[in-house]
MIVEX-29390 format. One record per residue: residue in one letter; x, y, z of N, C-alpha, C in turn. Coordinates in steps of 0.001 Angstrom, whole numbers, padded with zeros to 6 digits, always signed. Layout:
BEGIN
AXYZXYZXYZ/...
END
This chain:
BEGIN
X+134097+161795+068462+134640+160892+069414+133790+159591+069391/X+134422+158506+069163+133570+157301+069132+133000+157133+070559/X+131771+156581+070561+131152+156210+071809+130860+157307+072697/X+130768+158709+072091+130592+159787+072917+129301+159833+073716/X+128316+158971+073556+126971+158984+074317+127086+157686+075068/X+128192+157160+075221+128069+155884+075864+127836+155855+077440/X+128017+157140+077999+127766+157480+079276+126105+157500+079433/X+125345+157654+078544+123872+157799+078536+123234+156578+078120/X+122178+156090+078656+121456+154857+078475+120248+155085+077497/X+119786+156370+077528+118478+156565+076816+118789+157606+075675/X+119935+158227+075677+120281+159184+074761+121222+158803+073588/X+121114+159224+072323+122078+158802+071519+122345+159975+070464/X+123618+160169+070101+124017+161164+069245+124552+162475+069993/X+124333+163645+069527+123672+164043+068312+124080+163521+067067/X+123235+162991+066119+123647+162414+064902+123191+163376+063665/X+123874+163352+062596+123362+164086+061562+122217+163603+060817/X+121098+164506+060667+119776+163975+060179+119474+164682+058868/X+118894+163991+057972+118446+164546+056571+117430+165672+056865/X+116647+165637+057836+115622+166556+058033+115780+167505+059244/X+116561+166970+060269+116711+167666+061421+118138+168338+061907/X+118886+168204+060846+120301+168804+061171+121084+167876+062257/X+121486+168537+063251+122188+167792+064375+121131+167483+065408/X+120847+166269+065431+119682+165694+066310+120097+164740+067405/X+119664+165217+068588+119809+164246+069710+118745+163469+069873/X+119020+162094+069852+117812+161058+069895+117679+160705+071374/X+116248+160530+071548+115857+160040+072850+115142+158800+072701/X+115580+157698+073388+114872+156477+073124+114148+155831+074162/X+112843+155785+074120+112021+155557+075327+111465+154107+075312/X+111747+153264+074324+111122+152068+074120+112162+150825+073933/X+111930+149655+074487+112887+148643+074237+113030+148297+072767/X+114148+147684+072308+114367+147414+070972+113223+146615+070207/X+112744+147454+069231+111599+146930+068267+110372+146540+069011/X+109982+147268+069988+108648+147173+070477+107874+148292+069842/X+106894+147842+069104+106313+148815+068088+104768+148269+068036/X+103916+149111+067522+102450+148952+067057+102440+148406+065696/X+103501+148337+064800+103452+147926+063590+104819+147178+063404/X+104815+146411+062157+105954+145589+061806+106288+145982+060250/X+106695+147206+060120+106800+147694+058575+107681+146790+057959/X+107518+146540+056682+108482+145716+055915+109748+146435+055632/X+109741+147786+055718+110845+148435+055227+111798+149054+056355/X+111396+148663+057634+111997+149202+058775+113522+148626+058757/X+114403+149595+059030+115889+149368+058996+116419+148629+060296/X+115390+148598+061420+115703+147837+062569+115430+146440+062490/X+114820+145996+061445+114397+144497+061286+112943+144384+061759/X+112505+143136+061713+111187+142781+062110+110846+143084+063491/X+109589+143309+063724+109018+143563+065229+108753+142333+065841/X+109514+142008+066981+109353+140786+067727+108128+141048+068823/X+107857+142197+069203+106891+142532+070126+106059+143605+069461/X+104827+143237+068844+103972+144096+068368+102668+144360+069295/X+102613+145606+069802+101764+145881+070841+101089+147184+070723/X+099949+147546+071353+099468+148832+071542+099185+149171+072845/X+099819+148364+073875+099752+148674+075295+100818+149654+075592/X+100312+150833+076302+101037+151859+076678+101556+151689+078033/X+102598+151883+078416+103083+151777+079813+104503+152668+079915/X+105192+152644+081176+106416+153285+081299+107452+152263+081076/X+107820+152119+079782+108895+151132+079424+110217+151252+080057/X+110652+152644+080227+111716+152837+080733+111557+153931+081789/X+112135+154171+082972+111863+155074+084038+112063+156527+083430/X+110947+157247+083458+110972+158695+082944+111821+159489+083736/X+112068+159466+085025+112838+160332+085662+114343+160014+085346/X+114626+158823+085062+116044+158631+084650+116267+159261+083104/X+115372+159182+082209+115414+159852+080984+115569+161368+081277/X+114693+162106+082051+114837+163570+082266+116093+163729+082904/X+116658+163055+083871+117845+163407+084376+119049+163326+083407/X+119034+162384+082303+120128+162321+081482+120097+163517+080544/X+118828+163834+080063+118631+164995+079390+119174+166412+079950/X+118856+166446+081233+119364+167426+082163+120763+167635+082106/X+121444+166481+082395+122727+166309+082464+123520+166700+080994/X+122793+166214+079946+123332+166542+078635+123201+168078+078295/X+122189+168607+078770+122018+170001+078411+123088+170753+079195/X+123430+170315+080482+124382+171022+081265+125822+170912+080591/X+126227+169653+079997+127540+169337+079590+127791+169599+078129/X+126738+169536+077404+127021+169849+075908+125854+170693+075472/X+124561+170210+075342+123461+170995+074931+123553+171698+073511/X+124341+171172+072611+124372+171653+071196+123675+170715+070437/X+122542+171077+069873+121920+170342+068819+120738+171229+068179/X+120397+170903+067068+119335+171640+066480+117939+171145+066869/X+117883+169978+067293+116547+169354+067637+116728+168191+068721/X+115906+167899+069585+115978+166789+070531+114691+165966+069973/X+114949+164698+069685+114089+163846+068901+113649+162614+069632/X+112230+162367+069777+111912+161151+070381+111908+160083+069285/X+112829+159210+069139+112878+158170+068095+113846+157161+068618/X+114127+155998+067806+114953+154993+068366+114492+153669+067964/X+114361+152882+069110+114101+151375+069026+112671+151043+068714/X+111840+151912+068924+110310+151334+068741+109461+152623+068750/X+108256+152525+068691+107181+153630+068619+107115+154348+069985/X+107626+155647+069922+107761+156376+071211+106496+156677+071863/X+105231+156829+071211+103959+157107+071736+103647+155941+072704/X+104209+154731+072477+103832+153607+073472+104239+153929+074884/X+105358+154677+075140+105650+155045+076469+104480+156040+076999/X+104030+155772+078139+102876+156372+078803+103333+157764+079191/X+104729+158139+079307+105007+159529+079674+105854+160182+078637/X+105773+159853+077336+106545+160562+076439+106419+161991+076498/X+105101+162453+076714+104756+163886+076763+105589+164643+077695/X+105873+164073+078802+106890+164721+079808+108194+165003+079337/X+108705+164161+078429+110021+164481+077818+109841+165603+076828/X+108898+165772+075991+108610+166840+075167+108479+168189+075940/X+107650+168187+077039+107523+169255+077879+108815+169656+078491/X+109686+168744+078976+110831+169147+079787+111833+169710+078849/X+111932+169370+077635+112834+169971+076528+112442+171416+076324/X+111036+171556+076154+110554+172976+075798+110711+173965+077005/X+110639+173401+078281+110696+174250+079306+112202+174591+079811/X+113104+173657+079206+114489+173754+079769+115482+174083+078803/X+115073+174294+077610+116060+174565+076532+115379+175417+075356/X+116244+175862+074549+115667+176466+073387+115633+175647+072072/X+116051+174442+072296+116110+173459+071360+114671+172902+071069/X+114340+172702+069704+113038+172150+069323+112816+170835+069643/X+111632+170452+070233+111326+169038+070653+110591+168514+069510/X+110924+167241+068886+110317+166515+067811+109994+165188+068348/X+108612+164768+067751+108185+163585+068045+108058+162812+066632/X+108966+161773+066437+108686+160852+065215+107793+159566+065594/X+106769+159544+064769+105776+158679+065209+105098+157953+063971/X+104732+156633+064052+103869+155966+062936+102534+156584+062900/X+101990+157139+063963+100819+157934+063999+099565+156978+064293/X+099982+155852+064776+098985+154656+064840+098059+154968+066185/X+098500+155777+067124+097745+155607+068415+097166+156960+068742/X+096901+157883+067908+096118+159201+068062+094712+159082+068356/X+094162+157906+068312+092849+157722+068778+092631+157547+070271/X+093759+157595+070994+093934+157557+072361+094125+158924+072765/X+093272+159423+073655+093304+160881+073980+094519+161349+074775/X+095179+160401+075494+096350+160729+076220+097507+160998+075302/X+097460+160189+074225+098574+160334+073332+098470+161697+072515/X+097184+162127+072035+097050+163492+071404+097498+164498+072336/X+097117+164505+073643+097397+165625+074638+098885+165828+074735/X+099532+164465+074893+101062+164444+075026+101828+165058+073809/X+101255+164672+072678+101948+165124+071457+101847+166535+071186/X+101002+167172+071869+100773+168694+071604+101944+169498+072342/X+102752+168687+072969+103926+169531+073674+105167+169515+072627/X+105053+168772+071548+106147+168914+070487+106134+170199+069733/X+107195+170502+069344+107272+171692+068282+107067+171126+066816/X+107504+169878+066551+107334+169273+065319+106899+167888+065541/X+105928+167349+064872+105458+166020+064884+105461+165468+063514/X+106363+164458+063216+106423+163779+061929+105662+162409+062003/X+104602+162211+061120+103799+161112+061153+104237+160313+059760/X+104297+159115+059902+104475+158102+058658+103229+157864+057959/X+103171+157927+056748+101989+157517+055957+102419+156885+054640/X+102301+155556+054618+102825+154734+053321+101624+153929+052800/X+100479+154054+053123+099211+153088+052689+098120+154043+052455/X+097109+153389+051876+095921+154260+051505+094636+153504+051859/X+094654+152276+052259+093552+151508+052824+093941+150453+053620/X+093061+149686+054119+093196+148500+055163+094310+147496+054553/X+093834+147136+053298+094767+146200+052539+096210+146601+052456/X+096451+147780+052041+097806+148241+051888+098432+148530+053123/X+097733+148887+054214+098161+149075+055577+098535+147795+055943/X+097978+146656+055852+098328+145393+056197+099556+144847+055514/X+099741+145153+054239+101031+144468+053653+102339+145405+053698/X+102049+146751+053896+103342+147598+053999+103614+147667+055425/X+102558+148020+056345+102897+148360+057714+102762+147199+058676/X+101964+146093+058302+101699+144854+059147+101467+145375+060507/X+100249+145982+060749+099916+146633+062022+099397+145601+063080/X+099355+145988+064363+098654+145241+065369+097340+144929+064929/X+096771+143880+065161+095482+143493+064647+094313+144275+064997/X+094422+145053+066146+093419+145961+066716+093443+147325+065928/X+094312+147601+065095+094377+148950+064426+093671+148797+063127/X+092754+149866+063004+091888+149975+061700+092344+151177+060964/X+092742+151029+059806+093122+152183+058911+092483+153371+058992/X+091062+153342+058691+090151+154277+058671+090164+155153+059950/X+090137+154326+061102+090123+154968+062424+091386+155622+062723/X+092504+155031+062256+093921+155726+062431+093856+157014+061769/X+093487+157073+060512+093535+158322+059802+092548+159348+060282/X+091386+158902+060662+090492+159897+061212+091029+160576+062570/X+091625+159653+063348+092261+160121+064632+093343+161203+064305/X+094229+160980+063169+095248+161721+062880+094673+163079+062364/X+093622+162945+061551+093024+164353+061132+092508+165211+062489/X+091862+164516+063370+091554+165349+064584+092660+165974+065306/X+093797+165190+065336+094869+165612+066110+095537+166789+065257/X+095768+166641+063989+096339+167698+063171+095539+168917+063058/X+094209+168814+063156+093355+169972+063077+093648+170902+064364/X+094000+170394+065550+094217+171064+066689+095694+171338+067137/X+096558+170656+066504+097975+170788+066659+098486+172173+066182/X+099215+172853+067013+099719+174217+066751+101281+174232+066137/X+101918+173235+066353+103226+173120+065745+103389+172749+064320/X+104632+172350+063995+104771+172035+062546+104498+170535+062556/X+103722+170144+061386+103404+168921+061026+104016+168445+059790/X+104894+167306+059864+105525+166698+058750+104985+165333+058381/X+105024+164899+057278+104579+163629+056883+105672+163059+056039/X+106114+161705+056452+107030+161001+055677+106207+159832+054878/X+106345+159616+053550+105913+158633+052827+107104+157836+052369/X+106886+156471+052613+108060+155536+052297+107515+154736+051132/X+108332+154850+050024+107900+154332+048652+108695+153092+048400/X+108029+151990+048172+108690+150660+047990+108201+150169+046359/X+109206+149748+045867+108985+149446+044390+108037+148195+044398/X+107066+148160+043532+106212+147133+043350+105095+147059+044452/X+105185+147771+045557+104156+147752+046679+103285+148968+046768/X+103876+150079+046703+103204+151292+046752+103566+152335+045966/X+104123+152067+044735+105099+153011+044068+104355+153403+042704/X+103149+152764+042157+102646+153261+041019+101874+154519+041268/X+101773+155320+040123+101318+156738+040495+099874+156779+041015/X+098954+155799+040449+097614+155916+041036+097621+155532+042430/X+098415+154836+043137+098521+154444+044494+099037+155543+045306/X+100135+156179+044720+100756+157248+045385+099954+158478+045521/X+099199+158607+044435+098074+159549+044380+097017+159521+045673/X+096642+158301+045905+095713+157873+046931+096392+158377+048300/X+097647+158118+048371+098404+158519+049688+098506+159889+049730/X+098800+160651+048568+098736+162076+048665+097406+162627+049039/X+096393+162062+048536+095109+162677+048935+094661+162632+050477/X+095254+161575+051051+095064+161270+052538+095983+162421+053153/X+097230+162453+052627+098266+163357+053170+097791+164882+053171/X+097132+165198+052183+096655+166570+052157+095580+166929+053100/X+094681+165936+053420+093723+166022+054498+094371+166305+055820/X+095498+165961+056168+096155+166225+057349+096825+167617+057403/X+096816+168328+056279+097294+169644+056317+098701+169711+056799/X+099726+169050+056129+101082+169153+056693+101737+170379+056107/X+102746+170702+057006+103721+171796+056589+104743+171367+055562/X+105208+169982+055723+106171+169577+054816+105803+167959+054535/X+106221+167600+053384+106096+166112+053000+107436+165610+052571/X+107754+164393+053077+109062+163922+052671+108764+162618+052002/X+109559+162302+050874+109502+160916+050268+110757+160287+050472/X+110806+158877+050902+111817+158173+051271+111671+156815+050673/X+112874+156114+050600+112804+154751+050067+113970+153974+050688/X+113997+152740+050404+114952+151870+051091+116411+151937+050810/X+117000+152926+051466+118426+153154+051145+119403+152510+052128/X+118732+151696+053121+119352+151011+053976+118747+149540+054073/X+119450+148452+054480+118670+147110+054313+117549+147122+055242/X+116417+146742+054660+115050+146763+055172+114804+145400+055951/X+113689+145348+056688+113224+144193+057432+113146+142856+056589/X+112614+143157+055352+112322+141981+054377+113119+142168+053179/X+113555+140852+052654+114423+140933+051357+113576+141476+050164/X+112294+141282+050254+111545+141690+049111+111315+143126+048861/X+111941+144011+049926+111694+145433+049802+112669+145886+048956/X+112304+146568+047778+113197+147210+046922+113108+148727+046785/X+114096+149429+046745+113962+150908+046658+113510+151343+045204/X+113160+152500+045192+112790+153166+043772+113973+154102+043632/X+114237+154606+042419+115270+155422+041966+114987+156836+042481/X+116098+157592+042652+115861+158896+042950+115007+159709+041798/X+115185+159442+040516+114321+159892+039610+112884+159652+039715/X+112756+158380+040075+111260+158080+040314+110680+158700+041397/X+111427+158928+042586+110846+159647+043664+110558+161126+043375/X+111478+161763+042540+111371+163205+042175+110146+163269+041244/X+109920+162304+040498+108682+162293+039639+107385+162191+040388/X+107383+161801+041524+106128+161559+042304+105916+162937+043210/X+106881+163677+043295+106688+164915+044291+105598+165728+043967/X+105037+165975+042686+104239+166813+042378+102852+166364+042586/X+102656+165199+043006+101417+164480+043354+101002+165037+044651/X+101790+165582+045511+101533+166035+046828+101223+167594+046914/X+100548+167834+047966+100357+169174+048280+100486+169519+049802/X+101507+170122+050327+102495+170931+049524+103345+169978+048739/X+104066+170543+047793+104947+169656+047012+105878+168934+047801/X+106050+167590+047593+106955+166802+048454+108415+167171+048118/X+109255+166624+048975+110660+166684+048646+111272+165346+049109/X+112453+164930+048125+112995+163554+048267+114027+163650+049572/X+113993+162809+050382+114899+162736+051549+115748+161538+051586/X+115581+160590+050490+116121+159236+050682+117585+159188+050496/X+118295+160306+049877+119638+160277+049777+120340+161541+050468/X+120913+161196+051649+121461+162292+052442+122900+162573+052378/X+123289+163806+052189+124571+164257+051983+124913+164931+053345/X+125909+164171+054120+126172+164992+055485+127026+166247+055217/X+126847+167030+056126+127552+168329+056080+129193+168292+056421/X+129739+167118+056576+131011+166882+056739+131694+167334+057938/X+130956+167476+059148+131485+167938+060234+132415+166760+060875/X+133404+167198+061659+134520+166358+062053+134134+165130+062775/X+133033+165340+063619+132734+164051+064413+132014+163139+063497/X+131221+163349+062555+130602+162685+061628+131730+161964+060843/X+132679+162357+060399+133864+161937+059529+134444+160950+060430/X+134831+161375+061735+135673+160492+062571+134965+159091+062766/X+133689+159157+063138+132943+158078+063410+132852+157138+062218/X+132509+157780+061048+132397+157011+059788+133707+156257+059457/X+134768+157054+059480+136011+156497+059148+136504+155286+060008/X+136121+155394+061223+136521+154284+062194+135581+153075+061936/X+134405+153208+061593+133453+152115+061275+133901+151484+059768/X+134364+152332+058971+134834+152018+057712+136112+151303+057705/X+136931+151592+058837+138250+150899+058913+137983+149441+059458/X+137116+149305+060234+136569+147969+060763+136143+147100+059607/X+135267+147694+058909+134676+146785+057732+135547+146507+056761/X+136619+147228+056618+137549+146936+055616+138340+145634+055893/X+138404+145509+057360+139149+144241+057732+138347+142994+057867/X+137019+143285+058248+136161+142035+058455+134696+142355+058370/X+133901+141489+057702+132413+141755+057648+131881+141949+059129/X+130758+142624+059198+130247+142796+060571+128806+143161+060305/X+127931+142795+061303+126550+143237+061429+126480+144630+062194/X+125424+145129+062127+125049+146498+062625+125311+146192+064114/X+124833+145046+064532+124828+144773+066037+126245+144565+066448/X+127102+144135+065719+128522+143948+065992+129160+145472+066146/X+128870+146247+065387+129336+147659+065367+128785+148308+066607/X+127446+148204+066868+126966+148784+068075+127861+148325+069432/X+128073+146969+069341+128913+146489+070597+130206+146938+070565/X+130794+147006+069371+132309+147460+069270+132445+148843+069662/X+131625+149897+069307+131662+151332+069549+131046+151819+070636/X+130010+150918+071302+129152+151472+072390+128106+152561+071850/X+127790+152446+070569+126895+153475+069965+125363+152885+069933/X+124458+153836+069825+123121+153343+069592+122887+152869+068135/X+121909+151991+067969+121724+151406+066643+121471+152412+065567/X+120639+153539+066135+120365+154523+065034+121544+155360+064558/X+122529+155515+065504+123593+156233+065216+124523+155422+064184/X+124667+154074+064392+125287+153239+063571+124689+153151+062173/X+123314+153120+062195+122488+153135+060897+122900+154304+060050/X+123018+155539+060712+123360+156858+059966+124607+156588+059163/X+125661+156195+059906+126928+155951+059265+126928+154940+058184/X+126301+153811+058472+126253+152656+057440+125498+153198+056180/X+124393+153926+056434+123726+154519+055312+124425+155326+054412/X+125326+156170+055030+126250+157115+054247+127298+156464+053479/X+127956+155339+054178+128867+154569+053491+128312+153609+052414/X+127083+153174+052488+126452+152448+051439+126175+153337+050145/X+125797+154615+050569+125434+155538+049526+126679+155933+048630/X+127812+156019+049319+128946+156400+048695+129808+155174+048106/X+129180+153982+048298+129729+152755+047561+131024+152253+048251/X+131306+152716+049582+132515+152180+050118+132172+150901+050879/X+130953+150606+051156+130725+149276+051684+129553+148651+051013/X+129387+147402+051068+128012+146703+050539+127415+146104+051681/X+126050+145571+051447+125454+144775+052498+125152+143356+051881/X+125308+142315+052600+124929+141028+052218+124171+140244+053266/X+123052+139737+052867+122290+139006+053730+122658+137456+053849/X+123033+137084+054939+123484+135689+055240+122775+135046+056383/X+122159+133942+056268+121383+133232+057289+120481+134172+058095/X+119718+134914+057444+118879+135935+058170+119479+137217+058689/X+120891+137323+058666+121477+138525+059177+122150+139304+057934/X+122064+140615+058162+122663+141446+057244+124325+141772+057792/X+125129+141454+056778+126614+141734+057092+127035+142878+056105/X+127845+143852+056654+128394+144937+056045+129904+144581+055828/X+130437+144981+054602+131908+144819+054352+132243+145851+053461/X+133526+146135+053578+134247+147132+052626+134293+146640+051265/X+134047+147421+050255+133903+146998+048844+135218+146400+048387/X+136445+146709+049147+137685+146142+048776+137867+144746+049154/X+136985+144191+050068+137034+142763+050374+136346+141879+049422/X+136993+140887+048847+136490+140068+047876+135553+139034+048505/
END
């Protein structure tokens, strides 16, 4: 049903996820408020780059929405803190993780860039998660600067040391996502440096990703599935490629995807246009666009700084 989470302000989905099955998203941060400005981000550039933690949205309202969703639907494989920015910037993100664990049997997941673990409160709150997924796509300060474009107060060595301390104490599952960009961090020698750092974090799973959706910057180019597969054995544990997602074909996914495709066959639209038309969260729309792009049903064109999507039948 299109717009099925329109009644919620902070929840979106559940949407099909390559890693998490049917995942309900919880968005705690205003659009693109983040501690980094990653060149590959599908949400675009970061206009508000900050490491200031505060209650960006009312935590009581978020918990009320989750409680209402659990009573009304409550069917998901995971409930995931993700969305429009870096979730650990919210001063009470741990309350959401704890609420999910205390009030449901659904696993609570934190998707984070891992840049704020040197803050004791962030570490303490993150321990409430069943799964923590950390992004790692650089190997030193220079690569951190050109791939992730962090807040100027973030030092790569300090970030990694803080992540190690957190991971040593964390009792849940730890996942690492490595985003590979052609010509930036894709040569084997550099990937091996990332792999060496990843191994120090002692992850349970490592995922390799690349730009299958339009990134923040035009110069970001994906690497091939074959190239990603060839890099997997550099990691311990052995990495898995997640860049190309095959949805499970559930009715709701098909219905939403077909409605979006029908619109794009008629006229080119930006992701923001689709968000407004269907009352969906940007991340939901991104999932459907990614699937349509992979299947060759639509193409993306950048015009005057905006990315427009159109059906491949449109000339």
